[in-house]
Legacy VTK file of the C-alpha trace (Angstrom):
# vtk DataFile Version 3.0
C-alpha trace
ASCII
DATASET POLYDATA
POINTS 365 float
-46.484 15.308 50.793
-46.308 11.479 50.935
-43.711 10.043 53.318
-42.154 7.996 50.477
-41.573 11.149 48.488
-39.997 12.901 51.482
-37.667 9.922 51.971
-36.689 10.209 48.288
-35.636 13.820 48.794
-33.510 12.982 51.813
-31.936 9.977 50.115
-30.608 12.072 47.232
-29.410 14.967 49.337
-32.310 17.231 48.443
-33.475 19.539 51.212
-36.971 20.916 51.369
-37.345 24.684 51.104
-40.753 26.174 51.801
-41.418 29.480 50.068
-44.545 31.669 49.958
-45.207 30.343 46.428
-44.864 26.683 47.405
-42.235 24.049 48.131
-39.105 23.151 46.200
-36.267 20.733 46.793
-32.696 21.855 46.408
-29.172 20.677 47.002
-25.725 22.205 46.664
-22.808 20.406 45.017
-19.549 22.318 45.537
-16.921 21.733 42.888
-13.615 23.513 43.300
-12.693 25.357 40.133
-10.516 28.451 39.971
-12.551 31.413 38.777
-11.306 32.555 35.393
-10.233 36.085 34.643
-12.765 38.072 32.674
-10.893 39.617 29.749
-12.584 41.527 26.962
-14.916 38.993 25.303
-15.953 41.168 22.357
-15.971 39.046 19.212
-16.440 35.855 21.205
-20.057 36.562 22.185
-22.816 37.691 19.857
-23.648 40.568 22.197
-20.842 41.368 24.578
-22.112 43.058 27.703
-19.671 44.775 30.046
-21.938 44.240 33.068
-19.732 41.462 34.490
-16.727 42.896 36.304
-15.587 39.702 38.028
-16.411 36.013 37.966
-18.647 36.563 41.012
-21.053 38.511 38.772
-21.939 35.398 36.764
-24.866 33.048 37.279
-24.751 29.798 35.291
-28.105 28.241 34.462
-29.269 24.997 32.880
-32.699 23.377 32.897
-33.974 19.821 32.643
-37.460 19.837 31.173
-40.395 17.693 30.130
-39.441 18.069 26.457
-37.581 20.121 23.906
-40.538 21.575 22.016
-40.737 24.674 24.199
-43.953 26.617 24.492
-46.603 26.370 27.146
-46.577 22.567 27.339
-42.936 22.272 28.421
-42.123 22.471 32.140
-38.658 22.884 33.688
-38.645 20.445 36.602
-34.970 20.861 37.514
-32.987 24.090 37.311
-29.265 24.008 37.866
-27.674 27.239 39.067
-23.992 27.846 39.706
-21.733 30.690 40.731
-18.265 31.317 42.020
-17.924 31.936 45.733
-14.269 32.783 46.136
-12.360 29.792 44.784
-15.389 27.481 44.940
-17.747 26.857 42.060
-21.039 26.205 43.848
-23.803 24.311 42.072
-27.344 24.576 43.417
-30.054 22.362 41.981
-33.711 23.301 42.346
-36.087 20.372 41.887
-39.827 20.686 41.290
-41.663 18.086 43.405
-44.952 18.753 41.593
-46.550 21.112 39.050
-48.342 23.074 41.770
-45.017 24.363 43.103
-43.686 25.927 39.885
-44.071 29.439 41.297
-41.649 28.520 44.077
-39.098 27.269 41.561
-39.289 30.535 39.623
-38.957 32.531 42.831
-35.879 30.551 43.853
-34.248 31.269 40.479
-35.108 34.951 40.820
-33.585 34.998 44.311
-30.285 33.640 42.995
-30.345 36.007 40.025
-30.828 39.049 42.230
-27.177 38.849 43.311
-25.688 38.559 39.796
-25.221 40.654 36.669
-24.964 38.050 33.870
-26.727 34.736 33.233
-24.519 32.200 31.439
-26.072 29.321 29.486
-25.154 26.845 26.773
-27.639 27.249 23.915
-29.905 28.852 26.485
-30.684 31.992 24.516
-32.920 29.928 22.237
-34.313 27.482 24.811
-33.748 27.835 28.575
-34.288 31.586 28.892
-37.371 31.820 26.620
-38.820 28.817 28.462
-38.393 30.488 31.848
-39.996 33.660 30.491
-42.978 31.637 29.244
-43.394 29.770 32.539
-43.158 33.028 34.484
-45.835 34.570 32.282
-48.143 31.604 32.859
-47.557 31.786 36.611
-48.010 35.578 36.614
-44.466 36.043 37.865
-41.838 38.418 36.544
-39.232 36.673 34.423
-36.605 35.505 36.938
-33.518 36.539 34.940
-34.937 39.428 32.939
-32.585 41.957 34.543
-29.426 40.010 33.711
-27.335 40.275 30.562
-27.128 36.972 28.688
-23.981 35.118 27.654
-24.664 32.023 25.541
-21.509 29.903 25.465
-22.523 28.071 22.303
-21.571 31.224 20.374
-17.892 31.405 21.439
-17.695 27.605 21.265
-18.697 27.686 17.612
-16.384 30.588 16.853
-13.425 28.879 18.493
-13.893 25.168 17.779
-16.417 24.592 14.978
-13.587 24.215 12.443
-11.853 21.486 14.418
-14.726 19.530 16.023
-17.404 17.316 14.476
-20.063 19.400 16.262
-20.356 21.956 19.060
-22.653 20.128 21.426
-21.666 20.865 25.001
-20.398 17.366 25.732
-18.270 17.353 22.573
-16.725 20.682 23.515
-16.087 19.502 27.078
-13.968 16.634 25.784
-12.017 19.047 23.571
-11.514 21.625 26.310
-10.391 19.440 29.181
-10.506 15.875 27.917
-13.216 14.635 30.244
-16.063 12.565 28.770
-19.221 12.167 30.838
-18.737 8.427 31.190
-20.484 6.206 33.705
-23.462 7.478 35.656
-24.790 9.893 33.053
-28.155 9.608 31.337
-29.027 10.512 27.730
-30.962 13.751 27.523
-33.819 12.102 25.648
-34.630 9.885 28.644
-34.731 12.681 31.204
-38.380 13.824 30.783
-39.712 10.328 31.478
-37.831 10.210 34.785
-39.931 13.078 36.143
-43.165 11.667 34.728
-42.443 8.316 36.426
-41.660 10.144 39.657
-44.982 11.999 39.592
-47.123 9.043 38.515
-45.535 6.193 40.460
-43.089 7.709 42.929
-40.235 6.033 41.049
-36.901 7.733 41.634
-34.354 5.110 40.611
-33.018 7.272 37.761
-33.302 10.593 39.555
-29.651 10.525 40.759
-28.529 10.198 37.124
-30.589 13.250 36.165
-29.130 15.274 39.039
-25.637 14.133 38.057
-26.253 15.027 34.402
-27.374 18.526 35.353
-24.446 19.043 37.739
-21.991 18.009 35.040
-23.635 20.476 32.653
-23.015 23.247 35.182
-19.399 22.298 35.808
-18.852 21.878 32.074
-20.062 25.409 31.425
-17.676 26.737 34.031
-14.739 25.005 32.385
-15.800 26.065 28.880
-16.023 29.699 29.984
-12.553 29.340 31.474
-11.239 28.096 28.130
-12.934 30.966 26.288
-11.404 33.482 28.692
-7.998 31.859 28.234
-8.342 32.191 24.454
-9.374 35.842 24.806
-6.413 36.600 27.050
-4.062 34.986 24.511
-5.106 36.920 21.421
-1.782 38.741 21.357
0.208 35.486 21.228
-0.275 33.809 17.816
2.910 31.818 18.331
1.206 29.813 21.113
-1.311 28.197 18.724
-0.054 25.458 16.437
-3.220 24.239 14.676
-4.092 26.212 11.563
-7.844 25.919 12.120
-7.509 27.343 15.644
-5.404 30.230 14.364
-7.929 30.873 11.619
-10.763 30.950 14.161
-8.928 33.564 16.198
-8.349 35.613 13.058
-12.095 35.718 12.464
-12.755 36.665 16.095
-10.256 39.532 15.889
-11.948 40.668 12.705
-15.308 40.705 14.513
-13.689 42.788 17.250
-12.563 45.304 14.645
-8.931 44.486 15.422
-7.832 43.950 11.825
-4.076 44.159 12.447
-4.276 41.345 14.989
-6.581 39.434 12.632
-3.885 39.640 9.961
-1.306 38.300 12.419
-3.504 35.304 13.213
-4.171 34.762 9.533
-0.428 34.723 8.898
-0.043 32.168 11.704
-2.711 30.005 10.095
-0.931 30.185 6.742
2.346 29.221 8.399
0.699 26.128 9.833
-0.964 25.316 6.483
1.503 26.632 3.874
-0.496 25.461 0.873
-3.215 28.025 1.664
-5.613 26.094 -0.533
-8.643 26.123 1.755
-11.236 28.368 0.103
-12.986 29.834 3.205
-9.617 30.555 4.834
-8.419 32.352 1.700
-11.685 34.300 1.435
-11.299 35.502 5.020
-7.701 36.424 4.340
-8.613 38.420 1.243
-11.265 40.332 3.158
-8.977 41.095 6.121
-6.013 42.195 4.018
-8.219 44.451 1.903
-9.432 46.177 5.045
-5.825 46.691 6.121
-4.770 47.783 2.609
-1.875 45.297 2.761
-1.620 44.960 -1.018
1.703 43.037 -1.311
0.528 40.591 1.377
-2.752 40.168 -0.480
-0.858 39.437 -3.692
1.219 36.813 -1.851
-1.918 35.155 -0.452
-3.624 35.001 -3.840
-0.497 33.661 -5.553
-0.082 30.941 -2.911
-3.746 29.956 -3.097
-3.685 29.692 -6.885
-0.473 27.664 -6.749
-2.152 25.329 -4.240
-4.923 24.595 -6.731
-7.608 27.065 -5.661
-8.222 28.068 -9.271
-11.648 29.684 -8.834
-13.169 32.631 -10.756
-13.779 34.771 -7.650
-10.107 34.596 -6.724
-9.052 35.667 -10.216
-11.509 38.588 -9.975
-9.905 39.665 -6.701
-6.475 39.398 -8.314
-7.590 41.384 -11.354
-8.928 44.209 -9.154
-5.776 44.176 -7.039
-3.378 44.409 -9.989
-5.486 46.926 -11.899
-6.282 49.402 -9.138
-3.709 48.904 -6.371
-0.480 47.450 -7.750
-0.981 48.869 -11.276
0.234 45.833 -13.168
-2.199 45.825 -16.054
-0.778 42.772 -17.799
-1.271 40.625 -14.714
-4.690 42.151 -14.189
-5.625 41.216 -17.765
-4.428 37.643 -17.320
-6.590 37.224 -14.222
-9.590 38.887 -15.860
-9.377 36.410 -18.723
-9.017 33.493 -16.297
-12.115 34.701 -14.431
-14.149 34.990 -17.638
-14.825 38.660 -16.868
-15.428 39.982 -20.404
-16.100 43.597 -19.445
-12.963 43.891 -17.329
-10.962 42.110 -20.020
-12.142 44.554 -22.722
-11.365 47.550 -20.532
-7.872 46.326 -19.698
-7.142 45.545 -23.351
-8.091 49.113 -24.254
-5.907 50.537 -21.510
-2.926 48.440 -22.570
-3.356 49.402 -26.218
-3.795 53.076 -25.332
-7.163 53.352 -27.079
-10.518 54.521 -25.871
-13.957 53.046 -26.434
-14.805 55.886 -28.824
-11.676 55.246 -30.884
-12.681 51.585 -31.299
-15.952 52.569 -32.962
-15.929 52.609 -36.826
LINES 1 366
365 0 1 2 3 4 5 6 7 8 9 10 11 12 13 14 15 16 17 18 19 20 21 22 23 24 25 26 27 28 29 30 31 32 33 34 35 36 37 38 39 40 41 42 43 44 45 46 47 48 49 50 51 52 53 54 55 56 57 58 59 60 61 62 63 64 65 66 67 68 69 70 71 72 73 74 75 76 77 78 79 80 81 82 83 84 85 86 87 88 89 90 91 92 93 94 95 96 97 98 99 100 101 102 103 104 105 106 107 108 109 110 111 112 113 114 115 116 117 118 119 120 121 122 123 124 125 126 127 128 129 130 131 132 133 134 135 136 137 138 139 140 141 142 143 144 145 146 147 148 149 150 151 152 153 154 155 156 157 158 159 160 161 162 163 164 165 166 167 168 169 170 171 172 173 174 175 176 177 178 179 180 181 182 183 184 185 186 187 188 189 190 191 192 193 194 195 196 197 198 199 200 201 202 203 204 205 206 207 208 209 210 211 212 213 214 215 216 217 218 219 220 221 222 223 224 225 226 227 228 229 230 231 232 233 234 235 236 237 238 239 240 241 242 243 244 245 246 247 248 249 250 251 252 253 254 255 256 257 258 259 260 261 262 263 264 265 266 267 268 269 270 271 272 273 274 275 276 277 278 279 280 281 282 283 284 285 286 287 288 289 290 291 292 293 294 295 296 297 298 299 300 301 302 303 304 305 306 307 308 309 310 311 312 313 314 315 316 317 318 319 320 321 322 323 324 325 326 327 328 329 330 331 332 333 334 335 336 337 338 339 340 341 342 343 344 345 346 347 348 349 350 351 352 353 354 355 356 357 358 359 360 361 362 363 364
């Protein structure tokens, strides 16, 4: 390895590690973060695995690559790994000094994964993890994290914050969760591939510290986001602690996904308290669905009445009201009024017959 390249590694705190598969560079960046509790995360994750018993079971992973296309032409040249060691959140960065050493990088990831139960990523289920599987296949290695359950934090981020944020990119969520923008010293993701190409072709490493810093911040950001998700999960029995109606609504949907419909109704009620007009169509649709599951017919009537009064005068809502008053609350006159407002001719004809006490056969000449 050229002496200039070795000096580059030392300058940026990267130590050389020689493995049977080749050589990698790595460094550790401890960041003190309290490990979060691991409450029941069902409903927050798309597939909730119970493999993680404590925070020490988790391995965070993020890659910096030569592009975003995926497939066989994309190479991960920097893999960030992180885990909790007691009260310390330890970040280890594995840097690929050249394409010939990719097997060593995969082996180093597998070594870290062998001590964990769950791999945690941010949008990694669709990019980082498939990419590592592809690279392992090309190198004739086993997939380094194949034995670990996968938690993709973009899923709970969307379920918790998509209604209150402009987007759910990791950096946007980080600002929302703990108010810390990346700021000075970061590098846009689109410029990162060229940094490695320049390093290989010319030995240039002037922007390498920014790439390492970007990756480290991604790892720390994931740790903090998971902490916020765990805090939200632990607080599902305290609707009074959430003031924003969109946040309460999000928790109602999560409880519904968990099958906890009574708690979903409580969060829905909290959302309606924070937004009394109840005129937001998706919120009302969720409320109708949840209250029907719970068979809370008077509460459902209240929700529909409030939504209509707030200006949500839509046919589907009148249909729901017509069904409610016809079959559950047995108020046929109200059911008929809503059927007419919905333009439901068949229901209207049936209700008119019922109110007049006639049958379809009696109407025939």
